[in-house]
C-alpha positions, 0 to 999 in steps of 0.5 A, spaced: 650 786 365 651 793 366 658 795 369 655 798 375 650 793 377 654 789 381 655 795 385 648 797 386 646 790 388 651 790 393 649 797 396 642 794 396 643 788 399 647 792 405 642 796 406 637 791 407 641 787 412 642 793 416 635 795 416 634 788 418 639 788 424 638 795 426 633 795 431 636 789 435 643 793 435 640 799 437 636 795 443 642 791 445 648 797 444 644 804 445 645 804 452 649 809 456 654 804 459 655 799 454 657 799 446 659 806 442 655 810 447 659 809 453 663 815 452 658 819 449 657 824 455 665 824 456 666 826 449 661 832 449 663 834 455 670 835 453 668 838 446 665 844 450 660 845 445 655 851 447 648 853 444 649 856 437 656 852 436 656 849 429 657 842 428 658 837 422 655 830 423 659 825 420 654 820 420 657 815 425 651 814 430 646 808 429 642 811 424 
C-alpha cells in the first residue's frame, strides 16, 4: 500500500458522502430564515460591499 493511499481513499470517501447528502442539506437549510443563511443579508449589509469591490471567496458556502 502506498504511503498516501489512505489519505486519498479518505478524501474520495468524504467527497462521495457529501455529494450524496448535498441536495438534502441544500433543500433543508438553504433558506433565508434558517441555517447558515439566516444572517447572510445582514452580514452583506454590514460589509457595505459595492459594485467593483474585490472579494475573496473562502468556499464557506453549501457548494
